[in-house]
Wavefront OBJ file of the C-alpha trace (Angstrom):
o trace
v 0.000 0.000 0.000
v 1.386 3.391 -0.969
v 2.068 5.953 1.739
v 1.212 8.838 -0.590
v -1.372 11.238 0.942
v -4.747 10.841 -0.910
v -5.227 14.538 -1.615
v -1.927 14.650 -3.450
v -3.729 13.312 -6.507
v -5.279 16.761 -6.901
v -1.830 18.002 -7.891
v -1.771 15.685 -10.910
v -2.282 17.700 -14.106
v -3.614 14.711 -16.128
v -6.463 14.331 -13.628
v -7.570 17.927 -14.198
v -6.957 17.903 -17.935
v -8.740 14.631 -18.662
v -11.819 15.448 -16.598
v -11.802 19.029 -17.837
v -11.859 17.974 -21.468
v -14.620 15.395 -20.919
v -16.932 17.597 -18.837
v -16.256 20.683 -20.967
v -17.058 18.926 -24.227
v -20.192 17.434 -22.665
v -21.422 20.866 -21.530
v -20.688 22.378 -24.949
v -22.453 19.598 -26.862
v -25.572 19.722 -24.679
v -25.773 23.505 -25.121
v -25.414 23.157 -28.903
v -27.966 20.345 -29.201
v -30.620 21.789 -26.904
v -30.377 25.518 -27.564
v -29.326 25.320 -31.204
v -32.313 23.209 -32.177
v -34.898 25.515 -30.606
v -33.424 29.003 -30.765
v -35.301 30.151 -33.905
v -38.091 27.766 -35.014
v -39.811 30.396 -37.175
v -36.554 31.298 -38.908
v -35.761 27.679 -39.747
v -39.332 26.814 -40.712
v -39.551 24.987 -44.036
v -42.523 23.295 -45.694
v -44.759 22.956 -42.635
v -47.759 20.950 -43.920
v -51.050 22.848 -43.543
v -54.368 21.910 -45.127
v -56.261 24.258 -47.444
v -59.916 23.370 -47.985
v -62.503 25.085 -50.171
v -65.969 23.764 -49.357
v -67.656 26.773 -50.988
v -69.972 25.936 -53.899
v -70.098 29.507 -55.217
v -73.124 31.539 -56.241
v -74.641 33.193 -59.324
v -73.988 36.948 -59.407
v -75.284 39.045 -62.301
v -75.722 35.943 -64.411
v -72.182 34.745 -63.734
v -71.005 31.952 -61.443
v -68.685 33.303 -58.778
v -66.668 31.224 -56.271
v -64.924 33.434 -53.747
v -63.640 30.363 -51.910
v -61.670 29.292 -54.963
v -60.337 32.830 -55.318
v -59.181 32.834 -51.695
v -57.423 29.474 -51.825
v -55.861 30.375 -55.144
v -54.575 33.714 -53.858
v -53.137 32.064 -50.727
v -51.209 29.546 -52.765
v -50.045 32.248 -55.181
v -48.939 34.610 -52.389
v -46.752 31.927 -50.843
v -45.453 30.454 -54.082
v -42.118 32.216 -53.682
v -41.595 31.001 -50.099
v -41.178 27.590 -48.580
v -42.209 28.064 -44.947
v -45.752 26.679 -45.362
v -46.610 23.746 -47.593
v -50.292 24.305 -48.396
v -52.034 20.995 -49.080
v -55.173 21.525 -51.172
v -57.734 18.860 -50.250
v -61.379 18.277 -49.451
v -62.862 18.194 -45.944
v -62.746 14.406 -45.619
v -59.083 14.236 -46.582
v -58.325 17.080 -44.214
v -59.941 15.304 -41.266
v -58.062 12.106 -42.053
v -54.717 13.913 -42.305
v -55.324 15.799 -39.054
v -56.252 12.479 -37.472
v -52.865 11.034 -38.433
v -50.765 13.999 -37.360
v -49.722 14.709 -40.952
v -51.073 18.276 -40.813
v -50.250 20.916 -38.219
v -53.391 22.873 -39.029
v -55.818 23.803 -41.775
v -57.747 26.715 -43.268
v -61.312 25.969 -44.295
v -63.525 28.116 -46.532
v -66.999 26.865 -45.554
v -69.948 26.095 -47.768
v -72.024 29.170 -48.522
v -69.109 31.581 -48.142
v -69.749 33.253 -51.502
v -73.470 33.646 -50.844
v -72.864 35.154 -47.388
v -70.256 37.543 -48.724
v -72.294 38.706 -51.719
v -75.242 39.316 -49.383
v -73.248 42.153 -47.816
v -73.625 44.111 -51.065
v -77.434 43.742 -51.192
v -78.887 47.229 -50.708
v -82.398 45.845 -50.209
v -81.422 43.709 -47.221
v -82.740 44.713 -43.826
v -81.183 44.121 -40.433
v -77.603 43.215 -39.601
v -76.040 41.087 -42.343
v -74.583 37.699 -41.399
v -70.797 37.871 -41.556
v -69.135 35.020 -43.479
v -66.419 33.081 -41.678
v -63.084 31.486 -42.454
v -62.163 28.669 -40.077
v -58.615 28.037 -38.845
v -58.107 24.523 -37.440
v -55.249 23.684 -35.081
v -53.726 20.299 -34.219
v -52.010 20.164 -30.826
v -51.530 16.410 -31.125
v -48.873 17.062 -33.789
v -46.865 19.303 -31.440
v -47.651 22.539 -29.647
v -44.990 24.680 -31.348
v -45.828 23.344 -34.808
v -49.530 23.872 -34.213
v -48.817 27.410 -33.022
v -46.707 28.209 -36.076
v -49.413 26.822 -38.345
v -52.091 28.808 -36.513
v -50.156 32.051 -36.882
v -49.476 31.537 -40.584
v -52.996 30.340 -41.339
v -54.689 33.150 -39.418
v -52.539 35.731 -41.207
v -53.394 34.160 -44.564
v -57.122 34.179 -43.740
v -57.038 37.830 -42.647
v -55.156 38.884 -45.783
v -57.604 36.931 -47.921
v -60.526 38.708 -46.253
v -58.974 42.102 -46.927
v -58.363 41.166 -50.568
v -61.998 40.096 -51.003
v -63.060 43.324 -49.296
v -61.072 45.438 -51.745
v -62.638 43.621 -54.685
v -66.170 43.979 -53.307
v -65.627 47.661 -52.563
v -64.435 48.276 -56.113
v -67.348 46.355 -57.579
v -69.971 48.070 -55.406
v -68.827 51.593 -56.252
v -71.503 54.224 -55.760
v -74.009 51.654 -54.483
v -72.199 51.637 -51.126
v -74.205 54.665 -50.016
v -77.400 52.616 -50.262
v -76.062 49.774 -48.114
v -76.983 49.462 -44.438
v -74.426 50.994 -42.090
v -73.378 47.588 -40.722
v -72.809 46.241 -44.236
v -70.631 49.210 -45.171
v -68.435 48.558 -42.117
v -68.055 44.876 -42.967
v -67.464 45.416 -46.660
v -63.786 46.332 -46.265
v -63.043 43.199 -44.183
v -65.983 40.872 -44.760
v -64.817 37.558 -43.293
v -64.559 36.679 -39.601
v -61.683 34.326 -38.747
v -62.520 31.672 -36.164
v -60.071 29.223 -34.576
v -61.089 25.683 -33.651
v -59.315 22.509 -32.558
v -59.132 20.277 -35.613
v -58.257 17.105 -33.670
v -59.401 17.430 -30.045
v -57.542 15.433 -27.408
v -58.736 14.134 -24.070
v -58.076 16.256 -20.997
v -55.315 13.979 -19.659
v -53.204 14.136 -22.804
v -50.845 16.879 -21.639
v -51.860 19.176 -24.527
v -50.317 16.662 -26.919
v -47.120 16.069 -24.905
v -47.900 12.841 -23.032
v -46.627 10.791 -25.980
v -43.238 12.512 -25.831
v -42.848 12.258 -22.065
v -43.963 8.639 -21.989
v -41.519 7.782 -24.793
v -38.783 9.636 -22.885
v -39.539 7.484 -19.839
v -39.046 4.334 -21.915
v -35.764 5.552 -23.412
v -34.389 6.647 -20.037
v -35.418 3.335 -18.474
v -33.529 1.433 -21.161
v -30.490 3.690 -20.955
v -30.126 3.800 -17.174
v -30.960 0.146 -16.657
v -28.209 -0.723 -19.150
v -25.724 1.049 -16.909
v -27.028 -0.815 -13.858
v -27.117 -4.199 -15.590
v -23.635 -3.751 -17.045
v -22.207 -3.004 -13.616
v -24.051 -5.832 -11.879
v -23.027 -8.407 -14.501
v -19.406 -7.309 -14.163
v -19.735 -7.732 -10.390
v -21.362 -11.177 -10.755
v -18.487 -12.269 -13.019
v -15.924 -10.974 -10.538
v -14.538 -8.207 -12.758
v -15.472 -5.365 -10.396
v -16.342 -4.869 -6.760
v -19.702 -3.686 -5.491
v -19.939 -1.103 -2.696
v -22.944 -1.484 -0.396
v -22.662 1.321 2.124
v -19.483 0.697 4.127
v -19.095 -2.817 2.706
v -17.168 -3.708 -0.435
v -18.163 -7.003 -2.015
v -16.020 -8.804 -4.541
v -16.937 -12.149 -6.075
v -14.488 -14.740 -7.419
v -13.507 -14.178 -11.036
v -15.469 -16.174 -13.612
v -13.766 -16.386 -16.994
v -16.080 -15.003 -19.681
v -15.373 -13.565 -23.105
v -16.621 -10.138 -24.058
v -19.218 -11.709 -26.351
v -20.479 -13.921 -23.541
v -20.664 -10.951 -21.189
v -22.768 -8.951 -23.645
v -25.021 -11.972 -24.245
v -25.592 -12.312 -20.490
v -26.337 -8.588 -20.124
v -28.663 -8.597 -23.135
v -30.620 -11.584 -21.813
v -31.042 -9.850 -18.472
v -32.181 -6.681 -20.243
v -34.843 -8.522 -22.257
v -36.234 -10.148 -19.142
v -36.260 -6.952 -17.075
v -37.834 -4.996 -19.948
v -41.035 -6.909 -19.250
v -40.986 -5.529 -15.716
v -39.972 -1.980 -16.654
v -42.446 -1.682 -19.532
v -45.262 -2.965 -17.330
v -44.477 -0.633 -14.429
v -43.963 2.382 -16.701
v -47.404 1.849 -18.205
v -48.953 1.162 -14.787
v -47.483 4.377 -13.420
v -48.515 6.563 -16.366
v -51.960 5.106 -17.067
v -52.989 3.418 -13.825
v -51.617 5.817 -11.219
v -51.373 9.171 -13.018
v -54.434 8.672 -15.234
v -52.849 9.333 -18.634
v -55.459 9.004 -21.376
v -54.654 5.883 -23.384
v -56.348 3.257 -25.514
v -55.115 0.059 -27.188
v -53.541 -0.926 -23.862
v -52.223 -4.363 -24.941
v -50.481 -2.757 -27.926
v -49.165 0.069 -25.751
v -47.736 -2.489 -23.306
v -46.041 -4.503 -26.062
v -44.608 -1.380 -27.667
v -43.369 -0.139 -24.285
v -41.584 -3.385 -23.480
v -39.948 -3.534 -26.902
v -38.859 0.112 -26.720
v -37.166 -0.404 -23.342
v -35.487 -3.593 -24.559
v -34.176 -2.075 -27.793
v -32.853 1.074 -26.096
v -31.329 -1.014 -23.327
v -29.563 -3.400 -25.703
v -28.309 -0.467 -27.752
v -26.902 1.176 -24.632
v -25.337 -2.108 -23.458
v -23.617 -2.420 -26.821
v -22.079 1.055 -26.564
v -20.961 0.390 -22.985
v -19.381 -2.923 -23.970
v -17.599 -1.557 -27.044
v -16.336 1.748 -25.611
v -15.927 0.809 -21.963
v -15.998 3.651 -19.422
v -16.421 6.415 -22.078
v -19.417 4.454 -23.358
v -21.724 6.051 -20.799
v -20.951 9.468 -22.249
v -21.692 8.169 -25.749
v -24.944 6.635 -24.491
v -25.964 9.920 -22.869
v -25.329 11.884 -26.054
v -27.106 9.398 -28.333
v -30.165 8.701 -26.181
v -30.591 12.095 -24.487
v -28.313 14.846 -25.829
v -29.085 14.428 -29.524
v -32.462 12.735 -29.046
v -34.612 15.193 -27.081
v -34.204 18.198 -29.433
v -34.866 16.052 -32.520
v -37.872 14.103 -31.223
v -40.348 16.445 -32.949
v -42.425 16.548 -29.766
v -42.451 20.298 -29.181
v -40.604 21.907 -32.085
v -41.591 20.199 -35.365
v -38.910 18.739 -37.604
v -39.896 21.281 -40.258
v -38.722 24.067 -37.907
v -35.309 22.542 -37.098
v -31.986 23.396 -38.769
v -30.837 20.892 -41.398
v -28.310 19.102 -39.164
v -30.970 18.306 -36.579
v -33.367 17.054 -39.241
v -30.641 14.648 -40.322
v -30.234 13.386 -36.752
v -34.011 12.959 -36.462
v -33.985 10.359 -39.227
v -32.402 7.753 -36.948
v -32.457 9.103 -33.386
v -34.339 6.503 -31.276
v -36.479 8.902 -29.245
v -38.082 10.382 -32.362
v -39.009 6.951 -33.729
v -40.415 5.754 -30.398
v -42.349 8.996 -29.870
v -43.979 8.619 -33.285
v -45.238 5.153 -32.420
v -46.521 6.199 -28.987
v -48.239 9.236 -30.510
v -50.000 6.982 -33.003
v -51.226 4.666 -30.240
v -52.343 7.443 -27.879
v -53.747 10.035 -30.310
v -54.366 8.463 -33.721
v -56.107 5.164 -33.036
v -52.887 3.178 -33.594
v -52.913 3.808 -37.344
v -49.818 2.428 -39.013
v -49.198 5.395 -41.319
v -49.534 7.810 -38.383
v -46.105 6.768 -37.098
v -46.644 3.295 -35.670
v -45.269 1.372 -38.650
v -42.165 3.561 -38.785
v -41.710 3.087 -35.048
v -41.724 -0.717 -35.324
v -39.468 -0.751 -38.389
v -36.904 1.634 -36.906
v -36.827 -0.236 -33.602
v -36.204 -3.492 -35.453
v -33.481 -1.839 -37.532
v -31.901 -0.372 -34.403
v -31.896 -3.760 -32.686
v -30.274 -5.463 -35.660
v -27.661 -2.700 -35.935
v -26.858 -2.906 -32.218
v -26.501 -6.703 -32.285
v -24.312 -6.709 -35.393
v -22.132 -3.854 -34.164
v -21.832 -5.140 -30.608
v -21.118 -8.793 -31.255
v -19.003 -7.945 -34.295
v -16.654 -5.591 -32.458
v -16.544 -7.666 -29.273
v -15.873 -10.817 -31.286
v -12.917 -9.014 -32.860
v -11.700 -8.021 -29.400
v -11.863 -11.668 -28.295
v -10.089 -12.966 -31.381
v -7.278 -10.440 -30.863
v -6.846 -11.582 -27.285
v -8.021 -8.237 -25.875
v -9.460 -9.834 -22.778
v -10.572 -7.975 -19.688
v -7.291 -8.358 -17.797
v -6.584 -5.614 -15.250
v -3.391 -3.664 -15.778
v -1.589 -3.127 -12.489
v -0.127 0.311 -11.812
v 3.008 0.272 -9.661
v 3.707 3.031 -7.154
v 6.633 4.139 -9.345
v 4.357 4.537 -12.392
v 1.762 6.359 -10.335
v 4.395 8.770 -9.072
v 5.536 9.466 -12.632
v 1.915 10.118 -13.718
v 1.465 12.538 -10.847
l 1 2 3 4 5 6 7 8 9 10 11 12 13 14 15 16 17 18 19 20 21 22 23 24 25 26 27 28 29 30 31 32 33 34 35 36 37 38 39 40 41 42 43 44 45 46 47 48 49 50 51 52 53 54 55 56 57 58 59 60 61 62 63 64 65 66 67 68 69 70 71 72 73 74 75 76 77 78 79 80 81 82 83 84 85 86 87 88 89 90 91 92 93 94 95 96 97 98 99 100 101 102 103 104 105 106 107 108 109 110 111 112 113 114 115 116 117 118 119 120 121 122 123 124 125 126 127 128 129 130 131 132 133 134 135 136 137 138 139 140 141 142 143 144 145 146 147 148 149 150 151 152 153 154 155 156 157 158 159 160 161 162 163 164 165 166 167 168 169 170 171 172 173 174 175 176 177 178 179 180 181 182 183 184 185 186 187 188 189 190 191 192 193 194 195 196 197 198 199 200 201 202 203 204 205 206 207 208 209 210 211 212 213 214 215 216 217 218 219 220 221 222 223 224 225 226 227 228 229 230 231 232 233 234 235 236 237 238 239 240 241 242 243 244 245 246 247 248 249 250 251 252 253 254 255 256 257 258 259 260 261 262 263 264 265 266 267 268 269 270 271 272 273 274 275 276 277 278 279 280 281 282 283 284 285 286 287 288 289 290 291 292 293 294 295 296 297 298 299 300 301 302 303 304 305 306 307 308 309 310 311 312 313 314 315 316 317 318 319 320 321 322 323 324 325 326 327 328 329 330 331 332 333 334 335 336 337 338 339 340 341 342 343 344 345 346 347 348 349 350 351 352 353 354 355 356 357 358 359 360 361 362 363 364 365 366 367 368 369 370 371 372 373 374 375 376 377 378 379 380 381 382 383 384 385 386 387 388 389 390 391 392 393 394 395 396 397 398 399 400 401 402 403 404 405 406 407 408 409 410 411 412 413 414 415 416 417 418 419 420 421 422 423 424 425 426 427 428 429 430 431 432
């Protein structure tokens, strides 16, 4: 046993430099990933899908068929033709409801049936009483993400108001001198004839966290897999006698059991699969049973939860086994640092910078969130994110198994076994 005072290690420059580099890089990366992804959603917005519906049938005016709804939708598309922030999807009402119900639209603008008739009625000088004001309806979709729904609402409301002013200018020009004969209320409305109303296009239940329960529940599953991998890895190493285990003041150390790196990962992976049944069950029981989260398709939600924990856990175990001690930092960056900002839960992918959109294509949290969102909000429809969730989880599992067993098998073949390297007091003194 060395007689060197313990606190002397604080004088070792490598100790400060190594830990300084690791913790500094970690802080920098988390700041870049979290703040960089969300610092300017409106500025990075590109092709946010919003529905554009014209249910107006038009009306005969002066012997001619007029459809102000078609004029409005056409002018909206033309006014945004030079930009790429909003991707207006022209469709009928049924298609719009289906797309909102799959989370494929962040909102919609609807020109209702009878819009032309109601608008033209404002120019009728023989009408008595207060004229009925035509409406343009803006639909939101919180289930697709609160920020995305807000961006769509702002853009759609602005487009509806501009369209109303454009129609007002045309009506004013057409009415000309006849305006003096119109009722006072009609003259006021003529310049801005349409009222813009905002409605929820895909209402959620009250215990849906305003569309965020899917994200937080998916985050629970990912964190369970990631943290349990760290626990399982350490406990398997202790069971095989590679490391000690501190229990309060006691230090336990088991006899060494010879095991290859491949065998160790196989043992850890088997334990992870078994414990995923427990973690997935308890996560669902806590969220749905205890906290009252609104959920349907409970058997499917349970199966998806268990598989998500298992896949994330096996992926984390692979990184820990391949990279060793630095593996936990890699796991943290992959499953938390790069995953949360690119999950599309709050800020939509269409409002992220290009680099983050690239990460979102394979980051596990985004794929798992899409599947959970489909189960909780969209009646478990496959094309609402559930199919992609299953496929990407399967691909992630295959990639983790091939990478993990491939690299560890190479370690074993090269004789890179887990043999501790003893440090002599002389070497320690040199390092200090």
